[in-house]
C-alpha positions as CSV (number, residue, x, y, z in Angstrom):
1,K,6.6,31.4,15.8
2,Y,5.4,29.1,13.0
3,T,8.1,30.0,10.4
4,K,10.6,27.4,11.7
5,F,9.5,23.8,11.4
6,S,10.9,20.4,10.5
7,I,9.6,17.8,8.0
8,C,10.1,14.1,8.6
9,Y,9.3,11.2,6.3
10,Y,9.3,7.7,7.8
11,R,8.0,4.1,7.2
12,V,6.3,1.8,9.6
13,N,6.6,-1.9,8.8
14,S,4.3,-4.8,9.6
15,L,6.1,-5.3,13.0
16,D,5.3,-1.7,13.9
17,Q,8.9,-0.6,13.6
18,K,9.6,3.0,12.5
19,T,12.3,3.7,10.0
20,S,13.3,7.3,9.3
21,I,13.7,8.0,5.6
22,Y,14.3,11.7,5.3
23,S,14.1,14.9,7.4
24,R,14.9,18.5,7.0
25,S,14.4,21.8,8.7
26,E,12.7,24.8,7.2
27,N,12.7,28.5,8.0
28,V,10.1,30.3,5.8
29,A,10.3,34.0,5.5
30,I,6.9,35.8,5.7
31,P,6.5,38.6,3.1
32,S,5.5,42.0,4.4
33,G,1.8,42.4,4.7
34,E,1.2,38.6,4.9
35,E,1.5,38.3,8.7
36,N,-1.4,36.6,10.5
37,K,-2.7,34.9,7.4
38,T,-2.9,31.2,6.8
39,A,-0.5,29.8,4.3
40,T,-0.2,26.4,2.7
41,L,3.1,25.1,1.4
42,S,3.6,21.9,-0.5
43,Y,6.7,19.7,0.0
44,D,7.1,16.6,-2.2
45,Y,9.6,13.9,-1.6
46,R,10.1,11.0,-3.9
47,I,11.3,7.8,-2.4
48,M,13.5,6.0,-5.0
49,P,14.4,3.3,-5.5
50,L,12.5,0.8,-3.3
51,E,15.2,-1.9,-3.1
52,N,13.4,-5.0,-1.8
53,T,10.4,-6.4,-0.1
54,S,11.5,-5.0,3.3
55,S,10.5,-1.6,1.9
56,T,6.9,-2.7,2.3
57,G,5.0,-0.6,4.9
58,T,3.0,2.5,5.5
59,Y,4.8,5.8,4.7
60,Y,4.1,8.9,6.7
61,C,5.0,12.6,6.7
62,K,5.2,14.5,9.9
63,V,5.7,18.2,10.5
64,K,6.8,19.6,13.8
65,W,6.7,23.2,15.1
66,N,7.9,24.1,18.6
67,D,4.7,23.0,20.4
68,I,2.6,21.4,17.6
69,Q,3.0,18.2,15.6
70,K,0.9,17.2,12.6
71,M,1.0,13.9,10.8
72,G,-0.4,12.6,7.5
73,K,-2.7,9.6,7.3
74,G,-0.1,7.5,5.6
75,V,0.2,5.6,2.3
76,F,0.6,1.8,2.3
77,V,3.1,0.6,-0.3
78,L,3.5,-3.2,-1.1
79,I,6.8,-4.2,-2.7
80,R,6.9,-7.6,-4.5
81,D,10.0,-9.5,-5.8
82,T,10.8,-9.4,-9.5
83,G,9.0,-12.1,-11.4
84,Y,6.1,-12.2,-8.9
85,I,3.0,-13.7,-10.5
86,N,-0.4,-13.0,-8.9
87,T,-1.9,-16.5,-8.6
88,S,-5.7,-16.9,-9.2
89,Y,-7.2,-20.3,-9.2
90,G,-10.7,-19.3,-10.2
91,W,-10.6,-20.7,-13.8
92,E,-8.9,-23.9,-12.7
93,I,-11.5,-24.7,-10.0
94,L,-14.3,-24.0,-12.4
95,L,-12.9,-26.2,-15.1
96,T,-12.2,-29.1,-12.6
97,L,-15.8,-28.8,-11.3
98,T,-17.2,-28.9,-14.8
99,V,-15.2,-31.9,-15.8
100,L,-16.1,-33.7,-12.6
101,L,-19.9,-33.0,-13.1
102,A,-19.6,-34.2,-16.8
103,V,-17.9,-37.5,-15.8
104,L,-20.5,-38.1,-13.0
105,S,-23.4,-37.3,-15.4
106,I,-22.0,-39.7,-18.1
107,T,-21.5,-42.4,-15.5
108,A,-25.0,-42.1,-14.1
109,T,-26.5,-42.2,-17.6
110,A,-24.5,-45.3,-18.5
111,L,-25.6,-47.0,-15.2
112,L,-29.2,-46.2,-15.8
113,L,-29.1,-47.5,-19.4
114,W,-27.2,-50.7,-18.3
115,K,-29.7,-51.4,-15.5
116,R,-32.6,-50.9,-17.9
117,K,-31.4,-53.8,-20.1
C-alpha cells in the first residue's frame, strides 16, 4: 500500500501563490523479510539556478500516498538582484550625532566665555 507514492516540490510566494517546481512518482520494492518495518528514504532535489527576485519564497516538499499526505515545514529563500548592497546607517547616524554634539558644546562654551567678559 505504501510502496507507491509521489514527491512534489513547490514554492509559495509572498502573495500566497503556489508554483510547482518538480514532481515525480516512486514505486519502491520491499526486500523479502523487510515487510511491516518502518523505512526512511532520502530524496534530495537541488533547485538551480534561481533566476531572479521572483524566485523568492518558501519552498516545500510534499509526499502523497493514496490516502495520506505529508508536507515539510518549508525553507524560506530570499533572492536579491546582482549588485545588491545591504545598507546600514548605524555609523553615519553615530558620526552625525557626535559632530552635532561637539558643535553645540563649542558654541555653548564660546557663548559662556563671551557673556563673562
